[in-house]
Rosetta silent file (secondary structure, phi, psi, omega in degrees, C-alpha in Angstrom):
SEQUENCE: MKPGSRVAILVREELEGICVFRGDRLEHLFLDRVDFERSRVREEVNLSNFGLGEEYHGELEGECSRIVKLISKELKKMM
SCORE:     score description
SCORE:     0.000 S_00000001
   1 L     0.000  126.312  173.148  -16.200   -2.250    1.502 S_00000001
   2 L   -66.664  147.951 -172.416  -17.216    0.723    3.700 S_00000001
   3 L   -66.275  -25.292  173.608  -16.207    4.079    2.445 S_00000001
   4 L   -88.179   -1.205  179.322  -13.963    4.835    5.506 S_00000001
   5 L   -56.183  143.988  175.606  -12.276    1.443    5.362 S_00000001
   6 E  -103.870  124.755  176.712   -8.455    1.357    5.200 S_00000001
   7 E  -115.946  126.353  178.909   -6.995   -1.105    2.718 S_00000001
   8 E  -106.733  131.543 -178.459   -3.285   -1.972    2.781 S_00000001
   9 E  -125.778  124.195  175.392   -1.779   -3.378   -0.427 S_00000001
  10 E   -97.335  125.877  178.921    1.710   -4.924   -0.459 S_00000001
  11 E  -128.829  145.230  175.124    3.410   -4.929   -3.803 S_00000001
  12 E  -122.853   97.933  172.369    6.887   -6.229   -4.645 S_00000001
  13 L  -106.715 -133.118  175.719    8.238   -4.659   -7.835 S_00000001
  14 L   -70.736  -29.343  171.662   11.712   -3.356   -8.060 S_00000001
  15 L  -112.824  158.296  172.782   10.842   -1.749   -4.638 S_00000001
  16 E  -101.776  138.599 -179.052    8.677   -3.241   -2.042 S_00000001
  17 E  -148.094  150.380  174.542    5.868   -0.878   -1.037 S_00000001
  18 E  -124.391  118.223  179.660    2.762   -0.803    1.044 S_00000001
  19 E  -101.038  132.307  174.537   -0.011    1.578   -0.083 S_00000001
  20 E  -112.212  115.956 -177.572   -2.695    2.375    2.374 S_00000001
  21 E  -105.512  148.544  172.742   -5.926    3.532    0.801 S_00000001
  22 E  -124.719  108.370 -170.668   -9.070    5.038    2.456 S_00000001
  23 L    69.845 -124.166  179.049  -11.802    4.437    0.052 S_00000001
  24 L  -109.537   12.383 -174.903  -10.224    4.935   -3.363 S_00000001
  25 E  -109.411  134.969  175.085   -7.662    7.603   -2.243 S_00000001
  26 E   -69.866  125.124 -176.759   -4.048    6.936   -1.267 S_00000001
  27 E  -105.247  -41.437 -173.825   -3.649    7.939    2.341 S_00000001
  28 E  -140.447  150.110  164.715   -0.161    6.597    3.202 S_00000001
  29 E  -132.682  129.136 -176.314    2.762    5.015    1.293 S_00000001
  30 E  -122.568  123.590  176.161    5.445    2.981    3.006 S_00000001
  31 L  -102.559    3.169  173.930    8.643    1.873    1.206 S_00000001
  32 L  -134.589  124.478 -177.438    9.970    0.215    4.281 S_00000001
  33 H   -65.122  -29.534  177.006    7.784   -2.489    5.924 S_00000001
  34 H   -59.478  -46.858  176.515    9.313   -1.846    9.308 S_00000001
  35 H   -59.276  -35.484  177.644    7.923    1.708    9.219 S_00000001
  36 H   -68.991  -43.140 -179.669    4.508    0.316    8.361 S_00000001
  37 H   -58.590  -39.186 -178.962    4.697   -2.228   11.154 S_00000001
  38 H   -85.573  -10.547 -174.368    5.521    0.510   13.700 S_00000001
  39 L   -79.163  156.896  176.203    2.891    3.012   12.436 S_00000001
  40 L   -74.797  -23.999  179.403   -0.504    3.547   14.068 S_00000001
  41 H   -57.127  -40.398 -178.040   -2.109    3.231   10.612 S_00000001
  42 H   -49.192  -40.796 -179.126   -1.366   -0.496   10.803 S_00000001
  43 H   -70.681  -15.330 -176.977   -3.853   -0.898   13.641 S_00000001
  44 H  -100.355    3.592 -175.843   -6.568    0.833   11.542 S_00000001
  45 L   -81.416  132.430 -177.594   -6.308   -1.396    8.431 S_00000001
  46 L   -98.834  -33.701 -171.306   -9.500   -3.344    7.788 S_00000001
  47 E  -138.204  147.296  173.939   -8.498   -5.232    4.538 S_00000001
  48 E  -155.116  170.066  173.225   -5.222   -6.284    2.957 S_00000001
  49 L  -104.291   15.352 -175.389   -3.663   -8.528    0.446 S_00000001
  50 L  -142.526   31.207  166.065   -1.040   -9.873    2.859 S_00000001
  51 L    94.510    9.869  178.483   -2.983  -11.301    5.895 S_00000001
  52 L  -106.421  120.798 -178.853   -3.789   -8.138    7.948 S_00000001
  53 L    72.773 -153.395 -176.348   -7.498   -7.815    8.515 S_00000001
  54 E   -73.107  156.273  175.684   -9.963   -9.336    5.964 S_00000001
  55 E   -73.771  137.713 -177.052   -8.472  -10.562    2.656 S_00000001
  56 L  -128.752  135.574  168.499   -8.621   -8.038   -0.225 S_00000001
  57 L  -144.545  125.491 -179.974   -8.100   -8.579   -3.964 S_00000001
  58 L  -176.553 -167.910 -173.512   -9.265   -5.787   -6.265 S_00000001
  59 H   -66.926  -20.977  176.872   -8.384   -2.897   -8.395 S_00000001
  60 H   -69.406  -16.950  173.643   -6.357   -1.078   -5.685 S_00000001
  61 H   -64.489  -46.071  178.699   -3.704   -3.767   -6.098 S_00000001
  62 H   -67.845  -39.584 -179.651   -3.009   -2.492   -9.646 S_00000001
  63 H   -65.435  -44.670  174.847   -3.107    1.131   -8.542 S_00000001
  64 H   -62.683  -38.854 -178.147   -0.475    0.507   -5.741 S_00000001
  65 H   -68.448  -37.161  178.203    1.698   -1.401   -8.252 S_00000001
  66 H   -61.687  -43.409 -177.124    1.531    1.517  -10.670 S_00000001
  67 H   -65.551  -44.610 -177.758    2.502    4.015   -7.910 S_00000001
  68 H   -71.285  -33.321  179.071    5.480    1.930   -6.762 S_00000001
  69 H   -65.556  -45.237 -179.029    6.636    1.345  -10.316 S_00000001
  70 H   -56.766  -44.972  179.340    6.502    5.178  -10.908 S_00000001
  71 H   -63.111  -49.333  175.546    8.544    5.820   -7.810 S_00000001
  72 H   -57.629  -41.415  175.106   11.105    3.268   -8.656 S_00000001
  73 H   -57.263  -50.533  178.970   11.461    4.795  -12.134 S_00000001
  74 H   -63.272  -36.344  179.444   12.034    8.175  -10.716 S_00000001
  75 H   -70.867  -37.420  172.132   14.565    7.003   -8.164 S_00000001
  76 H   -58.553  -40.956  178.793   16.549    5.326  -10.995 S_00000001
  77 H   -58.904  -39.285 -174.976   16.646    8.642  -12.877 S_00000001
  78 H   -75.577  -18.989 -179.800   18.157   10.259   -9.851 S_00000001
  79 L   -82.182    0.000    0.000   21.005    7.719   -9.552 S_00000001
């Protein structure tokens, strides 16, 4: 994977989320798939685990899952 490549990871936990990484850094987080589909970022994704660009399976899937779980946990606290 090239350092500037964008990787989109879809996770379905209690929330559905799409994390977009550039290298190993989180660049964007979408909790609404429609917002992702409408974004310009979508056009720049090189790899994903849901059929956009080349297929990706790796450690960023776990990182995205962890992020979405933490957000879900915080949202529950607020309710």
